[in-house]
C-alpha positions in Angstrom: 0.0 0.0 0.0 1.3 3.4 -0.9 1.8 6.3 1.5 -0.8 9.1 2.0 0.6 12.4 0.8 -0.5 15.8 2.4 0.2 19.4 1.6 -0.1 22.5 3.8 -2.1 25.4 2.3 -0.2 27.9 4.6 3.5 27.0 4.1 3.2 24.6 1.1 5.1 21.9 3.0 4.5 18.4 1.7 4.9 15.1 3.7 3.8 11.5 3.6 2.3 9.2 6.2 2.0 5.4 5.7 -1.4 3.8 5.8 -2.3 2.0 9.0 -0.6 4.5 11.4 -3.9 5.1 13.2 -3.7 8.8 12.5 -6.8 10.1 10.9 -6.2 12.7 8.2 -8.9 15.0 9.6 -7.0 15.4 12.8 -3.6 16.2 11.2 -1.6 19.4 11.4 1.4 20.5 9.4 4.6 19.2 11.0 6.4 22.4 9.9 4.1 25.3 10.8 1.4 23.4 12.9 -1.4 24.7 10.7 -4.6 22.6 10.4 -5.2 24.0 6.9 -3.9 20.9 5.0 -5.2 18.7 2.1 -4.4 15.3 0.8 -2.5 15.3 -2.4 -3.2 11.8 -3.5 -6.7 10.6 -3.3 -6.0 6.8 -2.9 -8.4 4.2 -4.3 -11.6 6.2 -4.0 -11.8 7.2 -7.6 -11.3 10.9 -6.7 -14.9 11.2 -5.4 -13.9 11.6 -1.7 -12.4 14.9 -0.9 -10.2 15.8 2.1 -9.7 19.2 3.5 -9.5 20.4 7.1 -10.8 23.9 6.2 -14.2 22.8 4.9 -16.9 21.0 6.8 -19.2 18.8 4.8 
């Protein structure tokens, strides 16, 4: 399984987390600037229909 890739909107820092770490993407913060304004770069196996962004509530 590939890693989950995230990017911070505030500082543009990108990082990866492996699947199965127990960390939910919705609770993540940027490790560089501690902002919660992040989004997932790769969508995984969901066909692009599921969107992830901490700044918008669905």
